KOLDRENMI-752116 format. One record per residue (C-alpha): residue in one letter; x, y, z. Coordinates in steps of 0.02 Angstrom, whole numbers, padded with zeros to 5 digits, always signed. Layout:
AXYZ;...
# end
This chain:
M+02311-00914+00666;R+02125-00942+00692;L+02116-00799+00817;L+02211-00689+00694;A+02089-00734+00555;F+01939-00692+00662;G+02023-00530+00716;L+02055-00479+00536;L+01875-00523+00491;G+01809-00417+00633;L+01922-00273+00583;G+01859-00289+00404;L+01678-00280+00461;A+01712-00129+00569;L+01800-00039+00427;A+01658-00081+00309;H+01529-00003+00422;F+01627+00154+00460;A+01717+00175+00294;P+01672+00324+00185;P+01536+00292+00056;L+01597+00242-00115;P+01590+00378-00249;D+01477+00355-00400;A+01628+00319-00510;K+01659+00156-00415;I+01478+00096-00416;A+01395+00011-00564;P+01241+00108-00621;P+01072+00020-00621;S+01043-00081-00780;R+00922-00217-00723;Q+01075-00326-00694;F+01001-00427-00551;G+00860-00552-00532;L+00721-00574-00405;P+00765-00653-00236;L+00622-00780-00239;Q+00587-00918-00364;G+00438-00946-00476;P+00290-00834-00518;P+00203-00732-00382;G+00038-00789-00310;P-00055-00839-00151;D+00041-01003-00137;T+00215-00932-00172;W+00258-00749-00137;L+00197-00572-00163;L+00279-00401-00162;G+00250-00319+00006;Q+00316-00151+00063;L+00404-00051-00071;Y+00571+00038-00057;G+00563+00222-00016;N+00457+00352+00070;T+00313+00236+00112;T+00176+00291+00231;G+00231+00157+00355;A+00412+00216+00354;Y+00360+00398+00369;R+00266+00364+00531;Q+00427+00286+00601;R+00551+00401+00515;S+00630+00457+00679;S+00640+00282+00754;A+00643+00118+00656;Y+00698+00199+00491;R+00809+00337+00558;A+00968+00248+00500;G+00908+00261+00320;Q+00861+00445+00327;G+00680+00405+00368;I+00636+00295+00219;H+00609+00107+00200;F+00778+00068+00126;G+00737-00104+00056;L+00603-00206-00032;D+00493-00327+00065;F+00433-00489-00014;S+00292-00577+00079;A+00305-00767+00082;R+00279-00916+00196;C+00417-00952+00321;G+00543-01073+00248;T+00522-01014+00068;P+00693-01027-00018;V+00785-00863-00045;V+00904-00852-00193;A+01050-00738-00233;I+01001-00596-00350;G+01171-00604-00437;D+01342-00687-00438;G+01451-00637-00292;V+01546-00680-00133;V+01471-00699+00041;V+01547-00563+00149;E+01437-00570+00305;V+01328-00699+00391;D+01225-00627+00534;G+01315-00462+00523;P+01270-00307+00624;H+01127-00251+00512;G+00971-00285+00613;S+00837-00371+00508;P+00819-00514+00633;P+00815-00661+00659;H+00959-00682+00533;N+01039-00593+00385;L+01162-00620+00245;V+01266-00501+00136;I+01334-00543-00037;D+01462-00432-00126;H+01431-00428-00313;G+01582-00324-00362;N+01575-00155-00449;G+01538-00074-00282;L+01370-00162-00254;A+01312-00281-00117;S+01144-00360-00073;L+01074-00393+00100;Y+00943-00526+00138;G+00855-00492+00303;H+00729-00577+00418;L+00794-00750+00372;L+00721-00898+00466;E+00887-00974+00516;R+01072-00938+00504;P+01122-00971+00323;A+01233-01124+00297;L+01363-01021+00205;R+01537-00965+00254;V+01612-00795+00227;G+01713-00803+00067;T+01597-00929-00019;R+01560-00890-00201;V+01376-00899-00251;R+01288-00892-00418;R+01133-00797-00469;G+00980-00903-00426;Q+01072-01009-00297;V+00976-01041-00136;V+01061-00943+00004;G+00931-00941+00144;K+00750-00958+00197;V+00614-00828+00225;G+00582-00791+00409;D+00478-00669+00510;S+00530-00503+00584;Q+00411-00540+00729;Y+00491-00713+00762;S+00322-00800+00743;C+00299-00855+00561;T+00117-00798+00577;A+00134-00611+00606;A+00241-00543+00464;P+00337-00678+00368;H+00436-00590+00232;L+00607-00562+00156;H+00687-00390+00170;L+00804-00359+00023;E+00926-00214+00010;I+01050-00159-00123;R+01193-00060-00047;D+01364+00001-00094;S+01500-00111-00027;S+01544+00017+00108;H+01368-00009+00181;Q+01344+00179+00183;R+01231+00202+00031;F+01062+00117+00003;F+00991+00108-00173;N+00817+00085-00241;P+00819-00098-00300;I+00686-00075-00435;P+00802-00004-00572;Y+00931-00139-00531;I+00815-00292-00539;A+00743-00357-00702;A+00559-00387-00664;D+00383-00342-00719;W+00363-00212-00582;E+00199-00143-00651;T+00117-00313-00624;L+00206-00353-00460;T+00141-00191-00383;L-00040-00234-00426;L-00062-00337-00269;G+00032-00377-00111;G+00065-00333+00067;F+00073-00171+00162;S+00119+00014+00153;R+00095+00019-00036;G+00068+00207-00040;F+00198+00343-00025;Q+00196+00491+00093;R+00167+00658+00007;D+00251+00823+00045;L+00113+00952+00027;N+00242+01083-00019;N+00299+00974-00165;P+00175+00831-00190;R+00246+00780-00359;R+00411+00726-00282;W+00440+00538-00262;Q+00268+00484-00324;F+00323+00325-00412;P+00411+00165-00354;D+00562+00192-00467;Q+00582+00374-00414;Q+00617+00338-00231;P+00780+00416-00173;E+00947+00347-00121;A+00978+00348+00067;R+01140+00365+00164;R+01175+00290+00332;G+01143+00413+00472;G+01112+00563+00359;P+00979+00695+00395;L+00798+00648+00371;L+00743+00656+00190;N+00560+00670+00237;N+00549+00787+00384;Y+00399+00876+00306;A+00318+01031+00378;K+00153+00977+00298;A+00126+00796+00251;W-00013+00692+00179;P-00084+00576+00242;A-00088+00672+00405;T-00007+00595+00559;L-00048+00583+00744;A+00050+00742+00775;S-00059+00845+00658;K-00154+00989+00737;P-00297+01038+00621;Q-00353+01218+00634;P-00537+01267+00622;S-00501+01371+00466;A-00405+01233+00377;V-00552+01177+00271;A-00683+01314+00282;N-00577+01461+00226;S-00494+01360+00088;F-00654+01356-00015;A-00647+01542-00048;D-00537+01528-00203;L-00590+01355-00262;P-00745+01304-00359;G-00778+01162-00238;L-00933+01055-00252;S-01011+01160-00389;L-00883+01092-00513;L-00903+00912-00456;F-01091+00912-00476;G-01110+01038-00616;A-01077+00918-00760;T-01219+00795-00735;G-01325+00873-00873;L-01190+00868-01007;E-01209+00753-01155;F-01068+00628-01168;T-01004+00573-01337;R-00901+00415-01341;T-00723+00445-01398;P-00577+00329-01440;N-00551+00205-01300;P-00444+00222-01195;R-00403+00408-01197;R-00284+00518-01100;L-00349+00641-00970;T-00189+00726-00910;S-00013+00768-00967;G+00150+00801-00878;G+00152+00650-00764;C+00064+00716-00610;C-00085+00621-00553;V-00067+00471-00438;S-00204+00411-00319;P-00353+00458-00428;L-00530+00459-00358;W-00699+00490-00437;S-00829+00623-00402;P-00996+00547-00345;D-01077+00581-00513;S-00936+00494-00610;S-00901+00651-00712;T-00736+00710-00635;V-00572+00628-00584;L-00485+00706-00434;F-00304+00694-00375;L-00188+00786-00256;D-00071+00905-00346;K+00028+01067-00344;P+00081+01089-00526;G+00191+01242-00500;P+00276+01346-00363;Q+00135+01474-00367;S-00005+01347-00384;P-00111+01301-00233;V-00095+01127-00160;A-00268+01053-00178;L-00370+00912-00249;Y-00370+00950-00435;G-00507+00890-00551;V-00518+00849-00735;S-00685+00817-00820;V-00706+00656-00919;L-00853+00737-01011;Q-00761+00894-01066;P-00574+00860-01040;G-00459+01007-01018;T-00325+01073-00903;P-00351+01007-00725;R-00415+01139-00604;P-00398+01153-00415;V-00565+01099-00344;L-00559+01057-00159;P-00441+01080-00010;V-00338+00929+00040;A-00439+00827+00165;H-00523+00658+00186;Y-00699+00665+00114;N-00845+00548+00138;K-00914+00456-00013;N-01036+00593-00062;F-00917+00738-00027;T-01035+00812+00103;Y-00910+00806+00246;A-00722+00837+00259;L-00609+00766+00393;L-00435+00822+00447;P-00352+00689+00557;G-00262+00744+00714;R-00281+00757+00902;P-00428+00784+00897;S-00491+00757+00720;L-00587+00899+00640;I-00745+00865+00537;E-00832+00997+00434;R-01005+00989+00356;L-00977+01068+00186;S-01154+01131+00161;D-01145+01258+00303;G-00967+01249+00374;Q-01022+01176+00542;L-00875+01100+00635;F-00866+00943+00741;Y-00719+00880+00842;L-00689+00696+00877;E-00550+00613+00977;T-00504+00461+00873;Q-00325+00449+00939;G-00270+00461+00758;G-00373+00312+00698;N-00432+00302+00518;V-00615+00354+00515;V-00744+00259+00412;W-00912+00341+00376;S-01077+00247+00388;P-01184+00244+00228;S-01285+00394+00290;S-01127+00485+00350;Q-01211+00512+00518;R-01099+00390+00612;L-00913+00358+00611;A-00808+00208+00661;W-00621+00187+00689;N-00484+00082+00771;T-00363+00117+00910;T-00221-00010+00901;Q-00073-00054+01011;L+00090+00010+00936;E+00201-00129+01002;G+00202-00318+01007;N+00178-00454+00876;F+00067-00394+00735;D-00048-00545+00748;R-00078-00516+00934;R-00094-00328+00944;R-00255-00270+01022;S-00371-00158+00920;D-00523-00076+00998;I-00666-00030+00881;W-00756+00133+00917;V-00916+00210+00850;A-00985+00385+00873;P-01133+00480+00801;L-01085+00641+00716;G-01058+00765+00858;G-01086+00630+00990;A-00981+00534+01116;P-00875+00384+01060;Q-00922+00208+01119;R-00809+00055+01112;V-00907-00083+01027;A-00780-00225+01003;T-00602-00284+01029;V-00501-00393+00908;Y-00320-00449+00898;G-00212-00443+00743;G-00345-00353+00642;G-00472-00214+00654;L-00613-00122+00571;T-00643-00153+00385;G-00798-00047+00353;W-00985-00026+00366;L-01106-00146+00281;D-01260-00046+00326;E-01308+00085+00454;E-01310-00044+00595;T-01178-00171+00543;L-00988-00163+00546;L-00867-00282+00458;L-00716-00334+00563;T-00564-00444+00541;G-00450-00518+00673;K-00449-00638+00820;R-00566-00637+00967;N-00424-00702+01076;P-00238-00666+01046;E-00195-00852+01059;D-00312-00903+00917;A-00224-00977+00766;L-00341-00904+00634;R-00415-00733+00603;N-00601-00708+00575;L-00696-00606+00448;E-00854-00564+00543;T-01000-00445+00554;L-01049-00347+00710;H-01232-00296+00728;L-01223-00139+00835;P-01399-00140+00913;T-01381-00318+00980;G-01191-00340+00988;K-01208-00504+00892;R-01055-00558+00793;R-01062-00680+00647;V-00907-00763+00574;L-00907-00770+00383;A-00732-00840+00349;R-00573-00894+00439;A-00391-00898+00386;M-00218-00852+00451;A-00235-00683+00365;L-00375-00610+00259;R-00310-00471+00148;S-00380-00327+00044;I-00558-00350+00108;L-00680-00249+00004;P-00869-00246+00033;S-00986-00226-00116;P-01077-00058-00128;D-01235-00130-00050;G-01137-00222+00086;R-01206-00393+00040;W-01044-00469-00025;M-00862-00459+00026;V-00710-00498-00081;F-00541-00542-00005;Y-00389-00649-00035;V-00288-00769+00073;A-00103-00805+00044;F+00028-00922+00119;D-00100-01024+00215;R-00157-01202+00179;P-00183-01228-00009;E-00371-01247+00012;R-00379-01079+00101;N-00268-00984-00022;G-00340-00883-00165;L-00470-00751-00208;F-00640-00769-00125;V-00810-00687-00114;V-00924-00719+00034;S-01101-00659+00067;R-01171-00593+00231;E-01265-00756+00243;G-01101-00853+00237;E-01105-00915+00057;Q-00923-00925+00001;R-00850-00946-00173;K-00671-00965-00230;L-00636-00876-00395;N-00524-00948-00530;G-00431-00784-00558;F-00311-00694-00442;G-00259-00513-00451;S-00307-00333-00410;Y-00494-00303-00396;R-00631-00171-00379;W-00820-00180-00371;R-00913-00119-00526;D-01084-00131-00443;N-01173-00242-00316;Q-01157-00397-00425;R-01003-00373-00534;L-00820-00376-00487;V-00682-00310-00602;Y-00506-00381-00583;T-00335-00373-00666;P-00244-00542-00660;L-00074-00554-00577;V+00013-00632-00728;L+00191-00579-00768;G+00260-00540-00939;Q+00102-00482-01027;P+00120-00328-01141;T-00033-00242-01066;H-00150-00261-00920;R-00323-00328-00956;L-00483-00313-00857;F-00596-00461-00822;E-00770-00458-00747;Y-00845-00585-00628;D-01035-00588-00618;L-01094-00654-00449;Q-01272-00683-00509;N-01219-00797-00653;N-01057-00858-00572;T-00965-00823-00735;S-00811-00724-00790;R-00774-00636-00953;L-00639-00529-01031;L-00700-00351-01012;A-00568-00238-01091;D-00385-00215-01132;L-00310-00057-01056;G-00184-00043-01197;A-00049-00011-01066;K+00003-00066-00893;V-00058+00012-00731;L+00077+00082-00618;N+00073+00037-00433;D-00109-00022-00434;Q-00174+00153-00474;W-00345+00119-00552;Q-00525+00150-00499;V-00698+00107-00567;S-00820+00252-00576;P-00969+00250-00455;D-01090+00220-00599;G-00986+00071-00658;G-00964+00141-00832;R-00780+00191-00835;V-00610+00151-00767;V-00475+00281-00735;F-00297+00216-00725;F-00121+00282-00708;S-00022+00222-00859;S+00156+00165-00835;Q+00196+00211-01016;D+00177+00400-01003;R+00133+00420-00817;N-00030+00507-00848;L-00211+00470-00809;W-00313+00382-00942;V-00497+00338-00945;L-00578+00187-01024;E-00763+00161-01061;L-00823-00010-01004;P-00940-00117-01109;
# end
């Protein structure tokens, strides 16, 4: 009888994985009917939202390999947490698989919730102590967070999927789970952005818009032209230079500096139609830019809208990576193409696809080359520097980290381990003329590192480490370190002031607070009057305004700061 039972169970699993997908009529529509899979509020000592479901940049780069089974997208939600953190069922149901054939190692669990829906919990630390057929209740502990890299130091997280019970259809969990997603997406792990199709950049811009995937179906994201560009990109010499012919270019960005600005109701809307994710500011703080193609006959470009004289956004610049002052454009590829915008002079640089960071003068560039395989916390990254038009030079090697940015013309900021066996990562400076390296902070992982505009201070956070190492910190180049009372998403306002939005669930709007390093004090700065969607907000270079993407109407709004 026991052999027969196991045989029937195996037959049931096989049928489930090769059965036809359930039709919509047999699947309950999303109605926020489920809960979160981890307990308590998010934070550096508990858990944070990591990679989102959908066409993330990380999934796009592996669309033909790791994510091919889900049509090239990341077909689950990742929740970052310390190994051993309890995982709870998102709804009532019956356990139908324990360590089934789903990947997501070391262990996984599937719960059937009825109405055609099932949930999968992947990367569990150990085999769940549940039997197939066991009934579970929403909020019941069903497993423990593990690590996809089997180390509990490289990438500890829970991978959660919502599927149909045939295991053929994968659904975006966000519309199914009752949660404050606007706040949860303010801060977290990795691959937060979404890949853009330059032929239709408005498609799948938002977390809740990400598409359903079907097992083994054709790629959803096999784009002819994608942004950000990938290693396979082959930039052409005319890609940037000839594109300026029909666009106003830099003249629009810098032509508004003499306009008088009259304060208007605060905050105020800049755009309409729900178009404008990933905003960035012009150097003179007068114009907000974003990638767009508003209609079939419109050019794909960086569009701009003036905050001094608002109107219909206009195409301004070709799509490229620009340095801070918009004097150079870079198209990544093999090799990368750099253009000086003042005269169209071209430079080629073999970065092996690394992300290029410009020095303050824009006369030098730095980038990483990183191993593609192996545990994340042991992967080797080589740091390279090259003068504009000159030969690259390797200046450092780290493990489980890489280049963070320039602090001045001669100093780089790095994170990672000097030896792969080290337990903690460093945040350290590298003085290029002497090769001297100075450690400023140590932790298992230092996240979202952001230098101040003058390079004197760095802000970062640590999560899921020892309690005394967890939280939001600022550290000076001289090694002075402070732990801040708040925790949330942050930007520099100027060399001495940091603006942040607290990670507090359930508030009706998002509020901005300001931390003054000179006085070591915090104050409430402003109420946005809405919530920011997917951490889309930026402080203007002059520190006077904030542009943010409102979750209420999915448009860009600007707020004048006191």
